[in-house]
DRENDOGU-521815 format. One record per residue (C-alpha): x, y, z. Coordinates in steps of 0.5 Angstrom, whole numbers, plus 2048, in hexadecimal, padded with zeros to 3 digits. Layout:
R  east  north   up
R     X      Y    Z
...
! end
This chain:
R  east  north   up
R   8E3    8AB  8EA
R   8E5    8AF  8F0
R   8E8    8B5  8EC
R   8E4    8BB  8EC
R   8E0    8BC  8E5
R   8E1    8C3  8E2
R   8DB    8C4  8DE
R   8DD    8CA  8DA
R   8E4    8C6  8D8
R   8E0    8C0  8D6
R   8DB    8C3  8D2
R   8DD    8CA  8CF
R   8D6    8CA  8CB
R   8D2    8C9  8D2
R   8CF    8D0  8D4
R   8CB    8D1  8DB
R   8CA    8D7  8DF
R   8CA    8D2  8E5
R   8CF    8CF  8E9
R   8D0    8C8  8E8
R   8CE    8C4  8EF
R   8D0    8BC  8EE
R   8CA    8B8  8F0
R   8C5    8B2  8EF
R   8BE    8B3  8EE
R   8BA    8AE  8F1
R   8B3    8B0  8F0
R   8B0    8B7  8ED
R   8A9    8B9  8F1
R   8A5    8BD  8ED
R   8A0    8BF  8F3
R   89F    8BE  8FA
R   899    8BE  8FE
R   89C    8BF  905
R   8A3    8C2  905
R   8A4    8C1  90C
R   8A2    8B9  90C
R   8A6    8B8  906
R   8AC    8BB  909
R   8AB    8B7  90F
R   8AA    8B0  90B
R   8B1    8B2  907
R   8B5    8B3  90D
R   8B2    8AC  910
R   8B5    8A8  90A
R   8BB    8A4  90C
R   8C0    8A3  906
R   8C5    89D  907
R   8CC    89F  905
R   8CF    89B  900
R   8D6    89B  8FD
R   8D6    899  8F6
R   8DB    899  8F0
R   8D9    89E  8EB
R   8DC    89C  8E4
R   8D8    8A2  8E0
R   8D3    8A7  8E1
R   8CF    8AB  8DC
R   8CE    8B3  8DC
R   8C7    8B5  8DA
R   8C4    8BB  8D8
R   8BD    8BC  8DB
R   8B8    8C1  8D8
R   8B1    8C1  8DC
R   8AB    8C2  8D7
R   8A4    8C3  8D7
R   8A3    8BB  8D6
R   8A9    8B9  8DA
R   8B0    8B9  8DB
R   8B5    8B8  8D5
R   8BB    8B4  8D6
R   8C1    8B5  8D1
R   8C7    8B1  8D2
R   8CD    8B6  8D2
R   8D3    8B2  8D3
R   8D5    8AB  8D6
R   8DB    8AB  8DB
R   8DF    8A5  8DC
R   8E3    8A2  8E2
R   8EB    8A3  8E1
R   8EC    89C  8E5
! end
């Protein structure tokens, strides 16, 4: 799993005008009343670091629509071990 994934090689039909940046979306915020207060509270969150064996993970395509996000399963990656 430590290998870098080349999206263009793995999915030749996948076309995107943006550079791919691997990430995990924990939440989507559509509106913030006070951005300074929100950012202060986010920075105060203490996330416990864990180590865990990952046997697989799924790549999803997320499309934001007027009624909310639509998630489409693209591919499941399995661990080699």
